[in-house]
N, C-alpha and C positions, 0 to 999 in steps of 0.2 A: 328379701332373702329368698333364695331358690328353695324349692320344695325338696331338693336332693343334695344340698350344698355341704353337708357334714363331712363327707368322705374326701372332698376336694381341697387342695391347698392353693391352687392358682385360679384366678378369675377366668371366665370365658373370654376368648377373643371377641371384641365388641361387634365386629361385622358378622362373625359366626353366630353370636348370641341373637342378633336381630334376625338373621336369615333362618334360623332353626325354629323360631317361634311360630305358633299357629293361632295366636289370639286374634290376629288380623282377620281371619275368616271363621274360626270355630266359635267366635262370639255369638254367631247365629244360634248356637245350641244353649243359650242361657236358660231358657225356660225348661228345656229337657234336663239340664244339669241340676237345676233347682229341684225339679220333681224327683229325680233319682236320689239326690242328697237327702231329701225329706224322707224318702222311703228307707234309705240306709239308716237314718237316725232312729226310725221305729225299730229296725232290727237290732241296733245297738242298745236301745232301751230294753228290749226283750232279753238281750244277752247280759244285762246288768252293767254295761259300760256307761250308759247314760242314766241319770236318775229321772224320776217322774216330773221333776221341774226343769231339768236341763233339756230334755227332748223338746218340750213345747217352746222353750226359749229359742232353741236353734231353729225350729220350724217357723216361728214368727219372724225371726231375722231373715230367713231364706225367702219367705213370702214378700218381705219388704224389698229384698234385692230383685225378685222377679217383677214386682210392680214398678220399681225404678227403671227396670230394663224396657218397660213399655211406655215410658214417659216420652214427651216430645223431644227432650234434650238427651235421650238415652245414648245417642251416638257420641255426643261430646263427653258425657259421663264416662263412657267406656274408653274413649280416646285418652282420657286423663290418667288411666291406669297404665302408665308407661312401663311399669315393671312386670306386668302380667305376662307370663310365658304362654299360657293357654287358658281356656275357659275354666278349667278346674282350679287353676292357680288364682284366677280373678275372683271366683266365687269365695274361695277360702280367704283371700285378702279382705274382701268386703265383709265377710262374716266376722273376722277378727276385729275389723274396725268397729263393727256394731256391738259385739258381745265379748270382746277380749279373748283371753286364752281358751275359753270354753269352745270357741270356734275351731281350735286346733284339734279338739277331741273327735271331730266328725270324721277325720280321715282314718281313724282307728279301724283296722280290719278291712281296708279296701285299697285299691290301686287305681292309678289313672288308666291302666290297661282295660280294666272292667268298666270304668266310668265312660270312656269314649265309646266302647262297644255298646253300652246301654243307651247313651245319648243318641247315637246314630240310629239305633232301632226305634227309639221314641220319635225322632225327627222324621224318619221315613214312614213310619206308621201314620203320623199326623198328616204329612204331606200327601201320602197316597190317598187318604180319605178325602182331603180337600180337593185333590186332583180328580177323583172319581166324581165329586160333585160338579166340577167344571165339565168333565166329559159328559155327564148326564145332561147338563144344560145344553151343550152343543147337540147332543143326540135329540133332545126334545125340540130344539130349533129345526133340526132336519125333519123330524116327524111332523111338526106344524107346517113346514113348507110342503111336505108331501101331501098333507090333508088339503092345503090350499090349492095345490096344483090340479086336484080333481082327476079328470080323465085326459089331461094334456099328455101329448105323446112326444117322443124324441127318438132319434136314431140311437141304437147302441152300436158299439164298435168292437171289432177284433182286428188286431194288427193296424189299428187306427184307420181301418176301412169300414164303411157303413155295413152293418150286418143285418140286424132286424129291428123293427120298431118295438119300443117298450114304453110303458108309462113313465113319465118324469118321476112320479112317486116311487116307482120300482127302482130307478137309479138312485134316488136319495136314500131309500131304505138299505141299499147295499152298504152305504157308509155307516148307517145306524148299527148294522150287524158288526162291522169292524169295531166300532166304539164300544159296543157291549162286550166284545171279546177283550178289548183293552181294559175295561173296568174289571172284568173277571180276572185278568192276569194280575192286576194290582191287588185285588182281594187275596189271590193265592199267595202273592209275595208277603203280604201282611200276616197271613196265617202262618207262614213258615218262619218269619222273623220274630214272632210274638212270644219269645222266651227270654227270661231275665238272666243276664250275665252277672248281676250283682251277687257277691259272695264268692266269685271265682278267684279273687285276689289277682296278683300279677301273672300267675301261670298255674299254680298248683292247688288253688283253693284258699279261702280265707283261713288265717291261723286262729281265729276265734270260732267258737261253736255257734255260728250265726244260724238262725232259722231263715233260710233263703226264701221260704214261701211267703214270709211277711212282705218283703220288698216286691216280690213278683205279684202278689195279690194287690198291693197298694198301687202299683203301676199298671194294673189291668193286663198283666202278662198271663199267658196260659199256664205257665209253670216255670221253675228255674231251668236253666240250661243243664244238660246232663254231664258235660265234661268241661272242666275248667280250661284246659289247653285249647280246646276248640272254641270255647266261648270268647276268649280274649283275642283269638287270631282270626275268627270267622268274619269275612266280609262278603260271603256269598250273597247275602241279602242286599248289599249295596249294588253288586253287579247285576243281580236279578232285577232290582228296581230300575236301574238305568237301562237295562235291556227292554223292560216293559215300556219305559219312556221312549226308547228308540222305535219300537213298533207303533206306538201312538203317534210319534212324529212322522213316521213313514206313511201312516194312513192319512194324516193331515196333509202331507205333501202330495199324495195322490189326488186328493180332493182339490187341493190348490192348483195342481197341474191341469186338471180337467176344466176348472173354472177359468183359468188363464187362457186355455185354448178356446173355450166356448165364448169368451168375451172378445175374441178377435173378430175383425170385420169378415174374415173368411167363413167363420161359423155364424156369428151373430146371434147366438142363443141366449146370451145373458147381458143384462144391463148392470154394469158395475156400480155399486153404491158409491156416491161421491164422497161420503164421509170416510171411506176407506181407500181412496184412490188419490193420486197426485198427478200433476201435469208435467209438462216438459218446459225447461227453462228456455228452449230454443223454438219448439214447435207449438204454436198456440192451440192447435186443435186436439192435442193429445190428452187422453185420460188413461193413465197407466195403472196396471193391477199390482200396485206395490205390496199390498197385504199378502196376496196369494204368492207373489214371488218370494217374499221374505219367509213365509210359512214353508214354502218349498225348500228353502235353504236350511231351515232349522234342523232337519234330520241330520245334516252333516255335523252340526255342533253337538247334538245330543249323542249321536253314534260315536263321535270323537271322544266324548266323555266316557262312554262304555269301553272303548278301546284303550283309553288311558288307564282306567282302573284295572282292566284285564292284564295289561303289561306291568302295572305296579304290583299286582298280586302274584304274578307268574314266578314260580320257583322260590317263594319265600319259605324259609324253614319255620317250624313251630317255635314260639307262639307269636307274641307281639313283636313287631319290628317297626322302627321309625318310618319305614317306607309307607306304612299304612296311613300316616298323616296326610299323604298326598292324595288319598282317595276322597277326601272331604270336599275339596274345591270343585271337582267334577260333579259331585252330587248336587252341591248348591247351585252351580251354574245350569245344569240340566233341569233341575227342578224349577228354577225361575223361568227359564226359557219356555218350558211346557205349560206352566200355569198361565202365563200371559198369552201364549199362542192359542191355547184352547179357549180361554176366556174371550179373546178377540174373535175367534172363529164363530162362537155362538152369536155374538152381536152382528158380525158380518153376514152370517147365514140368514138371520132374521130380516136383514135389509135387502137380500137378493131379489131381483125381479127377472123372470124368464120371458123371453120373446116367444110365446107359445105358437103363434102363427108361423114364425120362421122355422121353428122346430117341427111343426106338423108338415110344412111344405117339404122339409128335408126327408121326411118319412115317405113321401108320396112319389119319390123318384129314386132311381138307383136299384130297383128290384129288391127292396127290403121284404117283399112278400113272396120271394122265391121259395123259401123254406115251407111256407104255408101252401104254396102251389104244389110242391112235391108231396106234402102230406095229403093233399086232396087226392092225388093219384094213388097213394098208399091205401086210402079208404076205398078206392075203386078196385083194389086187389093187385095193384102193380107193386112188385118188390121195390124196396126203397132205392136200391142201387140203379135200377132201371128208371124209376121215377126221377131220380137225381139227374140222370143223363137226359131224359126227355125235357125237363125244365131247363137244363143247361143249354140244350139246343134251341129251345124257344127264346131264351135270353140272348143268345148269339144272334138270332134272327131279329129280335127287337133292337139290338144295338146297331145292326146294319140298317134297319128301317128308321131308327130314331124315335122309338116309342117305348111304352111300358107294357108289361104283360096284360094288364087289364084293357089296353087299347086294341089288342088283337081281336079279330072276329073268331067265331066258333069254327068256321071253316079253316082258318089259318091254324088254329090250335090243333084241329084234327089231323093236320099234316104231321104232327109230332106224336100223335097217339089217338087211337079211336076211343079211348076212355074219357076224353074231355066231353062234358055236357054243359048245358046252359048254367047249371048250378055252380060251375067253376068260378064265375065272376063274383058271386056272393061269398065264396070261400076265400077270396084274396083281397077283400076290402080291408082297409086299415083296421077297422074294429075286429074283423074276423081274424086277421093275422095276430092281433093281441090275444084274443080269447081262445085261440087254438092251443095256447100254452097253458092249458088248464090242469096244472099240477101244483102240488105244494111247492112254494118258492118260485112259481112261474109268474109271468107278467099278465096273465088273464085278468081282466078288470076286477072281477069279484074276488079273485085270489089276492090281488094287491090291496083291495079295500079291507079284507080280513087281516092281511099282514100289517097294515097300518095300525089297526086296533091292537093287535098282539104286540107290536113294537112299542106302541105308546104305553101299554100296561107294563112291559118290562122296564122301560125307561122310568116310568113313574115309581116303580118299586125301588129303583136305585135312589131316586130323589127323596122318597119317603125315608130311606135309610140314611142317606148322607147329606140331605138338605139341598136347597137350591142356592143359586148364586145371583146376587143383585147385579144385573147388567147395566144399571144406571150409573155406576161409578166410572170415573175416568180411568181408574186403575185399581183393581181389587187389592185390598189390604193383604190378603194371603199371598198374592203374587209378589208384593213388595218385600214382605218378610221372608219369603221363600228363598231368596238368594241375593238380597241387596247387599 
């Protein structure tokens, strides 16, 4: 029987009936639906709708449904519920199977509009916390790789042209900073969504005098939502969450792009881990960067989900509209994509090997010490604009001669300025060009060593809060359940 069939005389068109159902995908909200239902039962008991024996009976039956949903054959069990319209209908059907008409009392004082708004908040809150744990794990892998790289150097790039030498650790820590921001965005999203819609009814608020703080407290929400119309129609948190995932995917894509470039023979900076690469069906010599290429592509999928939800919500009148059902699948798909992507990136990063000699050699040609050379002249009292010009002229001379700045004689240098002295050569060594960037956030060696410790502490704080992830699994359980 439909949850709303009393007013209707004609049955639904069978094709429409199947098409409009959401149980095929919102079944992923089973645990959230059970938790919200148990909280609502407590509020009903406090309001005198359920007795002191009825409430625990309902709660026990709901716990059994939740446990059954985690069993190995849960998929088949749920598939057998061919009449279920959505996850709310499914849980009610199973509750009635277990405890009879008492199960029908649970829907007193509530609406599916507030139920789905609550379930989605619970889902995103849980998945955000799990994803932060995955992000922390990847960040820790980057920190460990930075520590292991020691004082290894690499070229940095602007416009994809060699710019200045930096520590490999400095480059890796740039991605740690991005990931820490991503974790912060997810935390902010959770803080904003953490208000309970239960008690909002379909639009105007429950018709029973429910104490809404009971359900909010039981579900670890900060408080009840302040406006019933907003509560049942708000999907800002869905969009904010997927936008946070989009930024995370974007950062993963940038990392993947650099690794893909660095693994080419033209760069030769990275040895791709074989466990995360495949070969060519035609060319026996190939080792292809499949993982990084797929990671690079994920931002399109995740951002597509964000765009889909944006267009689904655009122009909707208050309050609930069936359009909102379409916001769920993008959430589930983006969640699964990012859980698996970040989980794999942590394993991939831990397996990365740098060709440090090749990277160092790339730093020793191409005038990556030109900025340090200009700085040398600044310390000799030359205005930077003039110092820039003098070193530029020297670079042009070297290009014509086929040498580097440190190959010039002092007499040759003095043709570009009387300020050059013998100490110039010490000022443009590779180590000196690193250490002249002696500012907070710079690539001077002692600054980077300190930055590693600071980043490690911040990442560890996240791990202490959200837990670590077992990288030994072939596929993490949270990724499977996130959107399977």
